[in-house]
C-alpha positions in Angstrom: 46.3 14.3 -10.8 42.6 14.5 -11.8 41.0 11.5 -13.6 37.9 11.7 -15.6 35.4 8.8 -16.2 34.0 8.6 -19.7 30.3 7.7 -19.6 28.9 5.4 -22.2 29.3 6.8 -25.6 29.6 4.0 -28.0 26.3 2.8 -29.4 27.4 -0.6 -30.9 24.2 -1.1 -32.8 24.9 2.1 -34.8 28.7 1.8 -34.9 30.2 1.9 -38.3 31.9 -1.4 -39.2 30.0 -3.3 -36.5 27.2 -4.4 -38.7 27.1 -8.2 -39.0 29.5 -8.5 -36.0 28.5 -10.6 -33.1 27.2 -8.4 -30.3 29.0 -8.9 -27.1 30.1 -6.7 -24.2 33.8 -5.8 -24.0 36.4 -3.2 -24.8 34.8 -1.7 -27.9 37.6 0.8 -28.5 40.2 -2.0 -28.7 38.1 -3.9 -31.2 38.0 -0.8 -33.4 41.8 -0.7 -33.2 44.3 2.0 -32.4 42.9 2.7 -28.9 45.2 5.3 -27.3 47.0 4.1 -24.2 45.6 6.9 -22.1 42.1 5.5 -22.4 41.7 2.8 -19.7 38.9 0.2 -20.0 37.0 -0.2 -16.8 34.4 -2.7 -17.8 31.2 -3.4 -19.7 27.7 -4.3 -18.8 24.7 -5.4 -20.8 21.4 -3.5 -20.3 18.5 -5.7 -21.6 16.0 -3.0 -20.6 17.2 -0.5 -23.2 16.9 -1.2 -26.9 19.0 1.8 -28.1 22.1 1.2 -26.0 22.3 -2.5 -25.3 25.9 -2.4 -24.1 27.6 0.1 -21.9 31.4 0.3 -21.9 33.1 2.5 -19.4 36.6 4.1 -19.7 38.7 6.4 -17.6 41.2 9.0 -18.8 43.6 11.2 -16.9 42.5 14.8 -16.9 45.6 16.0 -18.8 44.4 13.8 -21.7 40.8 14.8 -21.6 40.9 17.0 -24.8 42.8 14.3 -26.7 40.3 11.7 -25.6 37.3 13.8 -26.6 38.8 14.4 -30.1 39.5 10.6 -30.4 36.0 9.7 -29.4 34.5 12.1 -31.9 36.4 10.5 -34.7 35.4 6.9 -33.8 32.6 5.3 -35.7 29.6 5.2 -33.4 31.2 7.7 -31.1 29.7 10.8 -29.4 30.3 13.0 -32.5 29.1 10.6 -35.2 
């Protein structure tokens, strides 16, 4: 069974619906709601050296769900397809 790691994709500062929200590291997809069970949160880190991507959340998905995960991320506010 192949597993794929999703690199940082959510830019919280530009995420729709996140304006005015307190900026903090965490499972951003869960905060947005309706995160699919096949997306597994691995952790988050803060990068103070970058102004465009202050937080980096990492997720993992089983290869058989890769296309579904990509479609979900493209629909998310602030996602890779926004």
